[in-house]
C-alpha positions as CSV (number, residue, x, y, z in Angstrom):
1,M,9.3,-1.3,-3.7
2,R,6.3,-2.9,-5.4
3,T,3.0,-1.4,-4.5
4,I,-0.5,-2.4,-5.5
5,Q,-4.0,-1.1,-5.2
6,Y,-6.7,-3.6,-4.1
7,R,-10.1,-4.0,-2.5
8,D,-10.3,-5.3,1.1
9,D,-12.9,-7.7,2.5
10,E,-15.4,-4.8,2.8
11,G,-14.9,-3.8,-0.8
12,E,-12.9,-0.6,0.2
13,R,-9.9,0.4,-2.0
14,R,-6.6,0.0,-0.3
15,V,-2.9,0.4,-1.1
16,G,-0.3,-2.2,-0.1
17,M,3.3,-3.1,-0.6
18,V,4.2,-6.5,-1.8
19,T,6.7,-8.3,0.4
20,E,10.1,-9.2,-0.9
21,D,9.1,-12.9,-1.2
22,G,6.1,-11.9,-3.4
23,N,3.7,-13.9,-1.2
24,H,2.1,-11.2,0.9
25,V,0.9,-7.7,0.9
26,R,1.4,-5.2,3.8
27,P,-1.3,-2.6,3.9
28,V,-0.4,1.1,3.8
29,D,-2.5,3.2,6.3
30,G,-4.2,6.4,5.5
31,T,-4.8,6.1,1.8
32,A,-7.2,4.4,-0.6
33,T,-5.4,4.9,-4.0
34,M,-1.9,5.1,-5.4
35,Y,-2.9,8.5,-7.0
36,D,-3.8,9.9,-3.5
37,L,-0.6,8.6,-2.0
38,A,1.6,10.0,-4.8
39,C,-0.1,13.4,-4.5
40,E,0.3,13.5,-0.8
41,A,4.0,12.6,-1.1
42,A,4.5,15.3,-3.7
43,D,2.6,18.0,-1.8
44,G,4.5,17.2,1.4
45,G,7.9,17.1,-0.3
46,H,8.4,13.5,0.6
47,G,9.5,10.6,-1.6
48,L,6.8,8.0,-2.3
49,A,8.9,5.2,-0.9
50,D,9.5,7.1,2.3
51,L,5.8,7.8,2.8
52,V,4.9,4.1,2.1
53,E,7.6,2.9,4.6
54,R,6.3,5.2,7.4
55,R,2.7,4.0,6.9
56,L,3.2,0.3,6.5
57,R,1.3,-2.0,8.9
58,D,2.7,-5.2,10.3
59,E,-0.3,-7.1,9.0
60,R,0.4,-9.5,6.1
61,I,-2.3,-10.4,3.6
62,D,-2.0,-13.4,1.3
63,Y,-1.3,-11.9,-2.1
64,A,-2.8,-14.8,-4.1
65,A,-6.1,-14.3,-2.2
66,L,-6.4,-10.8,-3.5
67,L,-6.2,-11.9,-7.1
């Protein structure tokens, strides 16, 4: 699992998971930073990967466009 933090079109911070082919990012709902996501996973007794998988959206964003 490869996750990134980025800014969306409105300038808001987001977290996403890079797809296996490395060409796209799938947004993770409900969190703005990796730190917040990690804290939530730890506080809830969940693994980070499990939390990311549960919150993944189907939307795919061009990874190169985020750079």
